[in-house]
C-alpha positions in Angstrom: 9.2 -29.9 8.3 9.1 -29.8 4.5 10.5 -27.2 2.1 7.0 -26.2 1.1 6.2 -24.7 4.5 9.0 -22.2 4.5 9.4 -21.3 0.8 6.4 -19.2 0.0 7.1 -17.3 -3.2 6.3 -13.6 -3.4 4.0 -14.2 -6.3 2.3 -17.3 -5.0 1.1 -16.7 -1.8 -7.0 -18.4 7.8 -8.3 -18.6 11.1 -11.1 -20.5 12.6 -14.7 -19.8 12.1 -16.0 -16.3 12.5 -18.3 -13.9 10.9 -17.2 -11.4 8.3 -15.4 -8.5 9.7 -17.2 -6.0 7.5 -20.5 -4.2 7.9 -22.8 -2.8 5.3 -22.0 0.8 4.4 -24.5 3.5 5.3 -27.0 4.6 2.6 -25.9 7.4 0.3 -26.5 10.7 2.0 -29.6 12.6 0.8 -29.5 16.3 0.1 -31.2 18.3 2.8 -33.2 21.4 2.0 -31.1 24.5 2.0 -31.1 26.6 5.2 -33.3 29.6 4.8 -35.9 28.0 2.6 -39.4 28.0 4.0 -42.1 30.4 5.2 -40.8 34.0 5.3 -42.9 34.8 8.4 -41.2 32.0 10.4 -37.7 33.2 9.4 -38.4 36.9 10.0 -41.6 37.2 12.2 -43.3 40.6 12.2 -43.8 42.7 15.4 -47.3 43.2 16.7 -47.4 46.7 15.5 -45.8 48.1 12.4 -45.7 51.7 11.3 -47.3 52.4 7.9 -45.0 52.9 5.0 -45.7 53.8 1.5 -45.0 51.4 -1.4 -42.1 53.5 -2.5 -40.3 53.3 0.9 -40.8 49.5 1.0 -39.8 48.6 -2.6 -35.9 49.0 -2.3 -35.4 47.4 1.2 -37.7 44.5 0.4 -36.0 43.8 -2.9 -32.6 43.9 -1.3 -33.7 41.5 1.5 -35.2 39.0 -0.9 -32.1 39.1 -3.1 -29.8 38.5 -0.2 -32.0 35.6 1.0 -31.9 34.0 -2.4 -28.1 34.3 -2.7 -27.6 32.8 0.8 -30.0 29.9 0.0 -28.2 29.2 -3.3 -24.8 29.2 -1.7 -25.8 26.8 1.1 -27.5 24.5 -1.4 -24.3 24.2 -3.5 -22.2 23.5 -0.4 -24.6 20.8 0.8 -24.4 19.2 -2.7 -20.6 19.1 -2.6 -20.7 16.9 0.5 -21.8 13.9 -1.5 -19.1 14.3 -4.1 -15.9 12.4 -3.0 -12.9 14.6 -3.2 -10.6 11.6 -3.5 -10.9 7.9 -4.1 -10.2 7.0 -0.4 -13.6 8.6 0.4 -15.4 6.1 -1.8 -16.5 2.9 -0.1 -15.4 -0.3 -1.6 -18.9 -1.3 -2.6 -19.3 2.0 -4.5 -16.3 1.5 -6.8 -16.6 1.0 -10.5 -13.8 -0.6 -12.6 -12.5 -0.9 -16.2 -10.6 -4.1 -17.1 -7.7 -4.2 -19.5 -6.0 -7.5 -20.4 -2.3 -8.2 -21.1 -0.9 -4.8 -20.3 2.7 -3.7 -19.8 3.8 -3.6 -16.2 5.0 -0.1 -15.0 8.8 0.2 -14.7 8.5 0.8 -11.0 7.1 -2.7 -10.5 9.4 -4.7 -12.8 12.2 -5.2 -10.3 11.2 -8.3 -8.3 14.6 -9.2 -6.8 15.5 -7.4 -3.6 18.5 -5.2 -3.6 21.6 -6.9 -2.2 23.9 -5.0 0.1 27.4 -6.1 -1.0 29.0 -4.6 2.1 27.1 -7.0 4.3 28.1 -9.9 2.1 31.7 -8.8 2.5 31.3 -8.7 6.3 30.1 -12.3 6.3 32.9 -13.4 4.0 35.7 -11.8 6.0 34.8 -10.9 9.6 32.3 -13.7 10.3 33.8 -16.5 8.2 34.6 -18.6 11.2 30.9 -18.6 12.4 29.8 -21.0 9.6 27.0 -18.7 8.5 25.2 -18.5 5.1 23.8 -15.1 4.1 20.5 -15.7 2.4 19.3 -12.2 1.7 19.7 -8.6 2.8 16.6 -6.3 3.2 17.4 -2.6 2.8 15.2 -0.1 4.6 13.2 2.4 2.5 15.4 5.3 3.7 18.5 3.4 2.6 20.3 3.8 6.0 19.9 0.3 7.5 19.5 -3.3 6.4 18.4 -6.6 7.8 20.7 -9.6 7.2 18.8 -12.9 6.9 21.2 -15.8 7.5 21.2 -19.5 8.5 23.7 -21.7 10.3 25.2 -24.7 8.5 24.1 -27.1 11.3 20.4 -25.8 11.2 17.5 -26.6 9.0 17.6 -24.6 5.8 13.9 -23.6 6.1 14.6 -21.3 9.1 16.9 -18.4 9.6 18.0 -15.6 11.9 18.0 -11.8 11.5 20.8 -9.3 12.3 20.7 -5.5 12.0 23.4 -3.7 9.9 24.1 -0.2 8.7 23.9 0.2 5.0 27.6 0.7 5.0 28.1 -2.9 6.2 28.7 -2.2 9.9 27.2 -4.7 12.2 24.8 -3.2 14.8 23.2 -6.1 16.7 21.4 -9.4 16.7 17.6 -8.9 16.3 16.3 -12.4 17.0 17.2 -14.6 20.0 18.4 -18.2 19.5 15.0 -19.6 20.7 13.2 -17.9 17.8 13.2 -19.4 14.3 12.3 -17.0 11.6 10.5 -18.2 8.4 9.2 -16.8 5.1 11.9 -14.6 3.7 9.3 -12.5 1.7 7.5 -11.6 5.0 10.5 -9.8 6.5 9.4 -6.2 5.8 10.2 -2.6 6.8 7.5 0.0 7.3 7.4 2.7 4.7 9.0 5.3 7.1 11.7 2.8 8.1 10.7 3.0 11.8 9.5 -0.6 12.3 10.2 -4.1 11.0 7.9 -7.1 11.0 8.5 -10.8 10.3 7.0 -14.2 11.0 8.6 -16.7 13.4 7.9 -19.6 15.7 9.6 -21.4 18.5 13.0 -22.9 17.5 13.3 -26.6 17.6 15.6 -27.7 20.4 18.0 -30.5 19.5 17.7 -33.5 21.7 21.0 -35.4 22.0 20.8 -39.2 21.9 21.5 -40.8 25.2 25.0 -42.3 25.7 26.1 -44.5 28.5 27.6 -42.5 31.4 31.3 -43.0 32.0 33.0 -42.0 35.2 35.2 -39.0 34.7 38.7 -39.0 36.0 39.2 -36.5 38.8 41.1 -33.4 37.7 44.1 -32.2 39.6 43.5 -29.4 42.0 45.6 -27.0 40.1 43.8 -27.4 36.7 42.6 -24.0 35.4 39.0 -23.6 34.5 38.6 -22.7 30.8 36.9 -19.4 30.1 34.4 -19.1 27.2 35.8 -17.7 24.0 32.5 -16.3 22.7 30.1 -14.2 24.7 26.5 -14.6 23.5 24.3 -11.5 23.4 21.6 -11.2 26.0 17.9 -10.9 25.1 14.9 -9.8 27.0 12.4 -12.6 27.8 10.2 -13.3 24.7 7.1 -15.3 24.2 7.4 -18.0 21.5 4.7 -20.2 20.0 4.5 -23.6 18.2 3.1 -22.1 15.0 4.2 -19.1 13.0 3.2 -15.7 14.5 3.9 -12.1 13.6 6.7 -10.3 15.5 7.6 -6.6 15.3 10.6 -4.5 16.5 11.8 -0.9 16.1 14.4 0.3 13.6 17.1 -0.2 16.2 16.2 -3.8 16.7 14.8 -3.2 20.2 11.3 -3.7 21.6 10.9 -7.1 20.0 7.4 -8.5 20.7 4.8 -10.8 19.3 2.0 -8.9 17.5 -0.2 -12.0 17.3 -0.5 -14.7 19.9 -3.0 -17.2 18.3 -1.1 -20.5 18.7 -2.5 -22.9 16.1 -2.7 -20.4 13.2 0.0 -19.9 10.6 0.5 -16.3 9.5 2.3 -15.3 6.3 2.3 -12.8 3.4 2.9 -9.7 5.5 2.4 -6.2 4.1 2.7 -2.8 5.9 0.2 -0.1 5.3 1.9 2.9 3.7 1.2 5.0 6.7 2.4 2.3 9.1 -0.8 2.0 11.2 -1.3 -1.7 10.5 -0.2 -4.9 8.7 -2.2 -7.0 6.3 -1.6 -10.7 6.3 -3.0 -14.1 5.5 -3.5 -16.9 8.1 -4.8 -20.4 8.1 -4.9 -23.5 10.3 -2.2 -26.1 10.4 -4.5 -28.7 8.9 -5.4 -26.4 6.0 -1.7 -25.7 5.3 -0.8 -29.4 5.3 -3.7 -30.3 3.0 -2.5 -27.8 0.3 1.1 -29.0 0.9 0.2 -32.6 0.1 -1.5 -31.4 -3.1 1.6 -29.3 -4.1 -0.6 -26.2 -4.1 0.5 -22.8 -3.0 -0.5 -21.6 0.5 -3.9 -19.9 1.0 -5.2 -18.0 4.0 -8.0 -15.8 5.2 -7.1 -12.1 4.8 -7.0 -9.8 7.9 -5.5 -6.6 9.2 -3.5 -6.3 12.4 -2.9 -2.9 14.0 0.4 -2.1 15.7 -1.4 -2.6 19.1 -2.3 -6.2 18.1 -5.9 -5.6 17.3 -6.9 -8.1 14.5 -9.8 -7.7 12.1 -10.8 -10.6 9.9 -11.7 -9.4 6.4 -13.2 -12.6 4.8 -13.9 -16.3 5.7 -12.8 -17.5 2.3 -9.2 -18.6 1.6 -7.3 -16.2 -0.6 -4.3 -17.1 -2.7 -2.7 -13.8 -3.5 -0.8 -11.8 -0.8 -2.8 -8.9 0.4 -1.8 -5.4 -0.7 -2.7 -1.9 0.5 -4.0 1.0 -1.5 -1.4 3.9 -1.6 -3.6 5.9 0.7 -3.9 3.1 3.3 -7.7 3.1 3.2 -8.3 -0.2 1.5 -6.9 -3.8 1.2 -7.1 -6.0 -1.8 -6.5 -9.7 -2.4 -7.6 -12.4 -4.8 -9.8 -15.5 -4.7 -9.1 -17.6 -7.8 -9.9 -15.2 -10.7 -11.8 -12.7 -8.5 -10.4 -9.6 -6.7 -11.7 -8.7 -3.3 -11.4 -5.1 -2.0 -12.0 -4.2 1.6 -12.3 -0.8 3.4 -10.0 -0.4 6.4 -11.1 3.1 7.4 -14.5 4.4 8.5 -17.1 3.4 11.1 -18.9 1.2 8.6 -16.3 -0.5 6.4 -17.7 -2.3 3.3 -16.3 -4.8 0.9 -16.6 -5.6 -2.8 -15.9 -8.5 -5.1 -14.8 -7.9 -8.7 -15.8 -11.0 -10.7 -13.4 -11.4 -13.7 -13.9 -14.9 -14.9 -15.7 -14.1 -18.2 -13.3 -11.2 -19.0 -10.2 -13.4 -18.3 -11.7 -16.3 -20.3 -12.2 -14.1 -23.4 -8.7 -12.6 -23.1 -7.2 -16.0 -22.7 -8.8 -17.3 -25.9 -7.4 -14.3 -27.7 -4.0 -14.7 -26.0 -3.7 -18.4 -26.9 -4.8 -17.7 -30.5 -2.1 -15.0 -30.9 0.6 -17.4 -29.5 -0.5 -20.4 -31.6 1.7 -21.4 -34.6 -1.1 -23.5 -36.2 -1.8 -22.0 -39.7 -5.4 -23.3 -39.5 -6.3 -21.0 -36.7 -9.4 -18.9 -37.3 -9.1 -15.5 -38.9 -10.0 -12.2 -37.2 -13.5 -12.2 -38.7 -14.4 -15.8 -38.1 -15.8 -17.4 -35.0 -13.2 -19.3 -32.9 -13.2 -23.1 -32.9 -14.7 -24.9 -30.0 -12.2 -26.1 -27.5 -12.5 -28.6 -24.7 -11.9 -27.1 -21.2 -10.5 -23.8 -20.3 -7.6 -22.1 -22.3 -4.2 -23.1 -21.1 -3.4 -19.4 -20.3 -6.5 -19.1 -18.1 -5.1 -19.2 -14.6 -5.8 -17.8 -11.1 -4.5 -14.5 -9.8 -1.3 -15.0 -7.9 -0.1 -11.4 -7.3 -1.6 -7.9 -7.0 0.2 -4.5 -7.2 -1.6 -1.2 -6.3 0.8 1.6 -7.2 -1.7 4.5 -7.5 -5.2 4.8 -5.9 -7.1 4.5 -9.2 -4.9 1.8 -10.9 -4.4 -1.8 -9.9 -2.3 -4.4 -11.6 -2.6 -8.2 -11.1 -0.8 -11.2 -12.4 -2.3 -14.5 -13.5 -0.1 -17.6 -13.8 0.1 -21.3 -13.2 2.1 -22.0 -10.0 2.9 -25.3 -8.5 5.4 -26.3 -5.7 7.1 -29.7 -5.9 10.8 -29.9 -5.5 11.1 -26.5 -7.1 8.7 -23.6 -7.8 7.0 -24.0 -11.2 5.5 -20.8 -12.7 4.3 -20.6 -16.3 1.8 -18.5 -18.4 2.5 -15.4 -16.5 0.3 -12.5 -17.7 -0.4 -9.0 -16.3 -3.7 -7.2 -16.4 -5.0 -3.9 -15.0 -8.1 -2.5 -13.2 -8.9 1.2 -13.4 -11.0 2.2 -10.4 -13.4 5.1 -10.2 -16.5 6.1 -8.2 -19.8 4.7 -9.4 -22.0 7.2 -11.2 -24.7 8.7 -8.9 -27.5 11.1 -9.5 -27.1 14.3 -7.5 -30.4 15.9 -6.8 
């Protein structure tokens, strides 16, 4: 297995045939007539016989009744009209969103830290207590509540593309082994905690079993009757039976490392780029066939897969049939999922009975911004001035590249990175630029 398969970068991240997992949204609701409007005789029918009253006795009660009826009708009309106004962005279907594009923006400080936080106490435990086990600590993934951490490590006699997971306290105290020996974990960026620190998810496949080379059998000399039987020096932990697969599947466990189980069981698909919904109800992921993965690997291209959501019960929903390159992300309110296809952004509803989808086409906007970006970085004194027309160039600008990463920190603001990424012996990433999309409901006429 090559290095490409198990070294998917966080910034560079499909299933068989099937229809799209989205349905058309219902038409915009129409305002209904307010209750109480109509023929007065139907709302308040008269009895067969009425006593005669003078005009003076009817004037005040009739006026009061008509005034009350008008006020009641007005209040109900206003309340009916408020039902079509979304109170928050999660109530707006994806296909009803509007956007404003801004090129080459500053990334918020909360998103600038890409490197995961290392737990030095865990590194110290590997250096001192577990130094005789020949282990290499690759990374430590701290839980959002800061109480526990996952140690990702490999053994010196194993392939460097796979690893194991142990559970630690944040203080550096070992708790237990999470993964059994027959499970090989892959994709370090897909080892993720849920936002409430109650669940963990990762991608793994069946571990390759070493096959020793055959050697000629030699007769063993008989042992004396009084020879003691050696006792094992290391007691391996016991694990419950666990289903494993030949291709990479999604596994989940609780915060204590128990209840480990496969969330997907579609052998033949490769899952990667996991992301928990903020409320923990589901995961978003990409998946592709082995042949599709190997084709991109031979071309030194980053992986691409079809986006989908997977609930904690294992119910899977395909979002699109097209291969996406950017890892999917959730909106902060867990109502939508976004990913990228080249230079377009796709947004999908996850909530509601009739989820919709939308595609934000950004090619022309990114081309224009790339021309301006390249001109600002050029050192050629003959470059056109601000008032002149730019010179014609052959091909696309060098800074015009696909979207490789999306961040969605607040419901109405999305940031995405464009860059050139290639995987050969090492990861190559150049011309990294950040842009933003400001989302809002489309303008509608309220009648």
